[in-house]
C-alpha positions, 0 to 999 in steps of 0.5 A: 486453463485456471490462472489465479493470483500469485503470492511469493511466500515472503512479503517484502515491500518496495522502497515506493510502498514504503515510501507511501505509507508513510506519508499515509501515515503522516497524514498527507492525502495520496490521491488515486493519481498521485498514487499511479505517480509514485508507482502505487502497488496493488498490493498494497491494497491486496494484502489489506496494509491501504484503502480507499474510501469513496473519494477514491483517497488512499488510508494506511491500515493497522497493518501496513502501520506495523509494516512500517513501524517493523521495518529498519 
């Protein structure tokens, strides 16, 4: 039996995800520990809204910036 990754047809970011993206946009350091503490979803990585560097620090992508700018 093959189980695949399910993606809902419409992506709606959670409040926690938006908070993390806004922190990243402001240049705040968000490490893996902070991300886990803030309930960071892997969806941000999977959807390309954030990336991790070699030091496992999070950085916002241009796609992530567009997401928080369109969110009221």
